[in-house]
Residue frames relative to the residue before (quaternion, step in Angstrom):
aa qw qx qy qz dx dy dz
M 1.0000 0.0000 0.0000 0.0000 0.00 0.00 0.00
G 0.3491 0.7192 -0.5562 0.2270 3.51 -1.25 0.45
V 0.6345 -0.5070 0.4053 0.4196 3.53 -1.34 0.25
S 0.6889 -0.4486 0.3876 0.4170 3.48 -1.45 0.17
G 0.7878 0.3258 -0.2389 0.4649 3.50 -1.01 0.88
S 0.5574 0.6434 -0.3712 0.3709 3.54 1.30 0.00
G 0.5442 -0.6438 0.3611 0.3987 3.58 1.31 -0.19
K 0.2274 0.8042 -0.5166 0.1861 3.52 1.15 0.43
S 0.6934 0.4881 -0.2701 0.4560 3.62 0.82 -0.98
T 0.6980 0.4742 -0.2660 0.4660 3.58 0.85 -1.03
I 0.6957 0.4504 -0.2580 0.4966 3.57 0.82 -0.95
G 0.6397 0.5569 -0.3193 0.4228 3.52 0.98 -0.83
A 0.6648 0.4953 -0.2872 0.4797 3.57 0.98 -0.98
L 0.6500 0.4806 -0.3308 0.4869 3.58 0.90 -0.81
L 0.6350 0.5405 -0.3377 0.4364 3.66 0.85 -0.81
G 0.6484 0.5268 -0.3015 0.4596 3.47 0.89 -0.96
A 0.6553 0.5026 -0.2965 0.4796 3.63 0.97 -0.96
R 0.6746 0.4930 -0.2973 0.4620 3.65 0.87 -0.99
L 0.7610 0.3631 -0.2119 0.4940 3.65 0.94 -0.73
D 0.3880 -0.7359 0.4579 0.3135 3.60 1.38 0.05
L 0.4751 0.6295 -0.4529 0.4159 3.52 0.87 1.01
P 0.5189 -0.6203 0.4497 0.3792 3.59 -1.03 0.64
Y 0.2016 -0.7491 0.6238 0.0951 3.53 -1.27 0.71
Y 0.0046 -0.7735 0.6338 -0.0037 3.53 -1.10 0.83
D 0.3584 -0.7108 0.5592 0.2315 3.53 -1.05 0.80
G 0.4196 -0.7527 0.4567 0.2212 3.53 -0.50 1.19
D 0.5353 0.6216 -0.4009 0.4079 3.59 1.19 -0.38
D 0.6204 0.5493 -0.3425 0.4428 3.55 1.20 -0.57
L 0.6535 0.4957 -0.3377 0.4618 3.64 1.20 -0.28
H 0.4633 0.6667 -0.4758 0.3384 3.67 1.15 0.01
P 0.4531 -0.6394 0.5322 0.3204 3.58 -0.99 0.64
Q 0.6499 -0.5343 0.3556 0.4070 3.63 -1.03 0.45
A 0.6000 0.5844 -0.3523 0.4176 3.59 1.04 -0.74
N 0.6607 0.5024 -0.2995 0.4704 3.54 1.05 -0.86
I 0.6231 0.5206 -0.3161 0.4906 3.61 1.07 -0.82
D 0.6486 0.5101 -0.3197 0.4656 3.59 0.83 -0.88
K 0.6557 0.5168 -0.3105 0.4545 3.61 0.85 -0.96
M 0.7058 0.4571 -0.2790 0.4637 3.55 0.77 -0.94
S 0.6193 0.5586 -0.3179 0.4509 3.52 1.04 -0.85
A 0.6821 0.4547 -0.2820 0.4985 3.61 1.13 -0.69
G 0.5752 -0.6016 0.3833 0.4004 3.65 1.23 0.09
R 0.5479 0.6135 -0.3958 0.4084 3.63 1.12 0.27
A 0.3681 -0.7485 0.4983 0.2365 3.64 -0.65 0.96
L 0.5328 -0.6221 0.4824 0.3104 3.53 -1.16 0.72
D 0.2137 -0.7292 0.6201 0.1954 3.59 -1.12 0.41
D 0.7718 -0.3874 0.2643 0.4295 3.54 -1.33 0.12
D 0.6401 0.5379 -0.3086 0.4535 3.51 1.01 -0.93
D 0.6195 0.5441 -0.3128 0.4715 3.61 1.12 -0.71
R 0.7584 0.4664 -0.2060 0.4061 3.48 0.94 -1.13
W 0.5389 0.6687 -0.4059 0.3126 3.64 1.05 -0.75
P 0.7017 0.4452 -0.3075 0.4635 3.65 0.62 -1.00
W 0.6623 0.4984 -0.3310 0.4510 3.58 0.88 -0.78
L 0.6475 0.4910 -0.3329 0.4784 3.67 0.99 -0.67
E 0.5752 0.5432 -0.3863 0.4742 3.67 1.10 -0.47
H 0.6640 0.4849 -0.3241 0.4678 3.63 0.96 -0.82
I 0.6286 0.5203 -0.3505 0.4598 3.61 1.00 -0.71
G 0.6525 0.5141 -0.3123 0.4609 3.59 0.88 -0.81
Q 0.6863 0.5002 -0.2848 0.4446 3.48 0.95 -0.98
W 0.6004 0.5569 -0.3449 0.4587 3.56 1.09 -0.67
L 0.6789 0.4561 -0.2991 0.4915 3.56 0.94 -0.86
A 0.6478 0.5098 -0.3331 0.4577 3.64 0.92 -0.71
D 0.6408 0.5245 -0.3133 0.4648 3.61 1.22 -0.59
H 0.7133 0.3617 -0.2342 0.5527 3.59 1.28 -0.12
P 0.0555 -0.8656 0.4960 0.0407 3.62 0.52 1.13
A 0.6354 0.5196 -0.3281 0.4677 3.54 1.27 -0.38
G 0.6735 -0.4751 0.2685 0.4985 3.59 1.35 0.03
G 0.1286 0.7594 -0.6315 0.0896 3.49 -1.26 0.59
V 0.3079 -0.7057 0.6126 0.1786 3.60 -1.29 0.42
I 0.0848 0.7778 -0.6217 0.0363 3.58 -0.84 0.91
G 0.3486 -0.7348 0.5506 0.1879 3.53 -0.97 0.94
C 0.2471 0.7519 -0.5881 0.1665 3.59 -0.84 1.01
S 0.6215 -0.5810 0.3699 0.3734 3.60 -1.00 0.55
A 0.0305 0.8358 -0.5478 -0.0187 3.62 0.86 -0.99
L 0.1194 0.8844 -0.4481 0.0532 3.58 1.08 0.77
K 0.7750 0.2826 -0.1698 0.5392 3.61 1.04 -0.65
R 0.6066 -0.5494 0.4158 0.3966 3.48 -1.17 0.42
S 0.6246 0.5273 -0.3613 0.4486 3.57 0.95 -0.69
Y 0.6064 0.5460 -0.3471 0.4624 3.62 1.05 -0.62
R 0.6832 0.4669 -0.2844 0.4841 3.56 0.97 -0.99
D 0.6179 0.5366 -0.3646 0.4443 3.58 1.05 -0.58
A 0.6186 0.5499 -0.3324 0.4522 3.51 1.13 -0.79
I 0.6495 0.5055 -0.3027 0.4806 3.58 1.06 -0.71
R 0.6609 0.5236 -0.2782 0.4600 3.49 1.05 -0.87
R 0.5473 0.6033 -0.3935 0.4262 3.60 1.13 -0.48
H 0.6946 0.4353 -0.2508 0.5149 3.54 1.11 -0.75
C 0.8104 0.0981 0.0477 0.5756 3.53 0.92 -0.97
P 0.1894 -0.8605 0.4644 0.0899 3.59 0.40 1.33
Q 0.6864 0.5004 -0.2899 0.4410 3.63 1.10 -0.50
T 0.3339 0.7754 -0.4720 0.2540 3.55 1.35 0.22
V 0.1053 -0.7649 0.6326 0.0608 3.51 -0.98 0.93
F 0.3041 -0.7945 0.5098 0.1282 3.62 -0.80 1.05
V 0.1435 -0.7414 0.6514 0.0741 3.56 -0.95 0.95
H 0.1319 -0.8128 0.5667 0.0289 3.53 -0.25 1.42
V 0.0854 -0.7681 0.6338 0.0319 3.63 -0.54 1.13
H 0.0973 0.8058 -0.5631 0.1552 3.52 -0.81 1.12
G 0.0190 0.7909 -0.6116 -0.0043 3.49 -1.32 0.49
S 0.7216 -0.4236 0.2795 0.4709 3.52 -1.17 -0.13
P 0.6436 -0.5222 0.3793 0.4114 3.60 -1.18 0.44
E 0.6444 0.5355 -0.3316 0.4336 3.51 0.99 -0.79
L 0.6618 0.4952 -0.3029 0.4744 3.56 0.94 -0.90
L 0.6537 0.4961 -0.3271 0.4685 3.63 0.89 -0.88
R 0.6433 0.5192 -0.3413 0.4474 3.62 0.85 -0.89
T 0.6599 0.5087 -0.3145 0.4548 3.68 0.91 -0.92
R 0.6099 0.5432 -0.3320 0.4720 3.61 1.02 -0.82
M 0.6925 0.5020 -0.2779 0.4373 3.50 0.78 -1.08
K 0.6722 0.4946 -0.2902 0.4683 3.59 0.95 -0.86
D 0.7046 0.5094 -0.2464 0.4282 3.56 1.14 -0.71
R 0.6224 0.5553 -0.3087 0.4572 3.52 1.29 -0.35
D 0.2787 -0.7584 0.5703 0.1482 3.59 -1.07 0.78
G 0.8455 0.3055 -0.1676 0.4046 3.55 -1.23 0.51
H 0.5610 0.5970 -0.4153 0.3955 3.61 1.16 0.14
F 0.4973 -0.6958 0.4352 0.2813 3.57 -0.97 0.79
M 0.6307 0.5577 -0.3103 0.4414 3.58 1.21 -0.55
P 0.2236 -0.7929 0.5478 0.1455 3.67 -0.37 1.11
P 0.6287 -0.5383 0.4054 0.3881 3.58 -1.18 0.65
S 0.5600 0.6192 -0.3949 0.3834 3.71 0.97 -0.64
L 0.7041 0.4520 -0.3072 0.4535 3.73 1.05 -0.53
L 0.4050 0.7220 -0.4904 0.2723 3.66 1.13 -0.10
E 0.6533 0.5402 -0.3304 0.4150 3.65 0.80 -0.91
S 0.6798 0.4767 -0.3109 0.4626 3.54 0.94 -0.89
Q 0.5840 0.5384 -0.3631 0.4870 3.64 1.14 -0.59
L 0.6671 0.4826 -0.3217 0.4675 3.60 0.69 -0.96
A 0.6712 0.4941 -0.3233 0.4482 3.63 0.79 -0.85
T 0.6620 0.5037 -0.2944 0.4704 3.62 1.10 -0.64
L 0.5864 0.6596 -0.3509 0.3129 3.56 1.05 -0.90
E 0.0438 -0.7480 0.6612 0.0364 3.56 -0.89 0.92
P 0.4600 -0.6909 0.4923 0.2619 3.57 -0.73 1.07
L 0.6444 -0.5050 0.4197 0.3919 3.53 -1.26 0.46
G 0.3772 -0.6854 0.5701 0.2509 3.59 -0.94 0.81
D 0.6832 -0.4993 0.3891 0.3640 3.46 -1.40 0.51
D 0.7285 0.4282 -0.2247 0.4852 3.52 1.09 -0.78
E 0.5670 0.5799 -0.3888 0.4371 3.62 1.25 0.20
A 0.4666 -0.6688 0.5071 0.2790 3.45 -1.06 0.89
G 0.5377 0.6236 -0.4241 0.3770 3.64 -0.26 1.15
R 0.1259 -0.7896 0.5931 0.0941 3.51 -1.30 0.02
L 0.4335 -0.6824 0.5346 0.2461 3.56 -1.17 0.72
F 0.0820 -0.7628 0.6413 0.0102 3.49 -1.14 0.90
D 0.4130 -0.7108 0.5358 0.1927 3.48 -0.96 1.14
I 0.2673 -0.8124 0.4925 0.1609 3.56 -0.85 0.91
T 0.4017 0.7385 -0.4727 0.2640 3.54 1.20 0.28
G 0.6213 0.5308 -0.3609 0.4495 3.65 1.12 -0.30
T 0.6891 -0.4611 0.3583 0.4291 3.53 -1.28 -0.17
V 0.6506 -0.5210 0.3773 0.4035 3.57 -1.13 0.50
P 0.6885 0.4787 -0.3032 0.4527 3.57 0.76 -0.85
A 0.6645 0.4821 -0.3179 0.4743 3.61 0.97 -0.70
I 0.6131 0.5177 -0.3473 0.4853 3.59 0.99 -0.67
T 0.6731 0.5038 -0.2926 0.4555 3.51 0.86 -0.99
D 0.6288 0.5111 -0.3431 0.4750 3.60 1.01 -0.73
E 0.6407 0.5318 -0.3253 0.4481 3.60 0.93 -0.85
V 0.6742 0.4856 -0.2904 0.4747 3.61 0.90 -0.99
T 0.6599 0.5125 -0.3255 0.4427 3.61 0.91 -0.92
T 0.6405 0.5178 -0.3381 0.4554 3.62 0.95 -0.82
W 0.6336 0.5397 -0.3107 0.4590 3.56 1.00 -0.92
I 0.6747 0.4876 -0.3048 0.4627 3.59 0.80 -1.08
R 0.6845 0.4942 -0.2878 0.4520 3.61 0.84 -0.84
Q 0.6001 0.5275 -0.3587 0.4826 3.55 1.14 -0.51
L 0.6569 0.5271 -0.2933 0.4523 3.55 1.00 -0.94
D 0.6232 0.5514 -0.2800 0.4787 3.48 1.18 -0.87
A 0.6788 0.5099 -0.2514 0.4647 3.49 0.89 -1.01
A 0.7035 0.4327 -0.2279 0.5156 3.53 1.16 -0.70
G 0.4803 -0.7030 0.4072 0.3305 3.63 1.36 0.09
Q 0.4673 0.7041 -0.4185 0.3328 3.52 1.15 0.61
L 0.6082 0.5707 -0.3630 0.4155 3.62 1.24 0.14
G 0.5728 -0.6140 0.3754 0.3925 3.62 1.24 0.33
């Protein structure tokens, strides 16, 4: 989980490969209307997000042996919607400074989310609560180092029987 430019897709795909789990980019579950809205520089509202979040939760529920999906999950209510489908979901929150996120967004090609929407995502973002299964990971390191850190943490949860 995280705002645009945080590395959800890159780290998620690597994490899936490391854990031998299927990976899916949640952006691919957005209806075209959402993509068009964001491409036009307009932020999604909750009504836009609810059907998409249902698809995210259903994808996870359809993978009972485990799976990794990249999605923003910015608010607790969004994460709750996902957990209604898949209660054992664990959130990996990748995050960095607004400056780093903005730079990453400007440097990538071919993504529908313009850098102008970063501020609205940061304003919407609700950090994981102490009672939510998940952890925050700083994105200032290299992608392999961050993926190593996340992989180690997930394996520790699994070894402790905390992944459901």
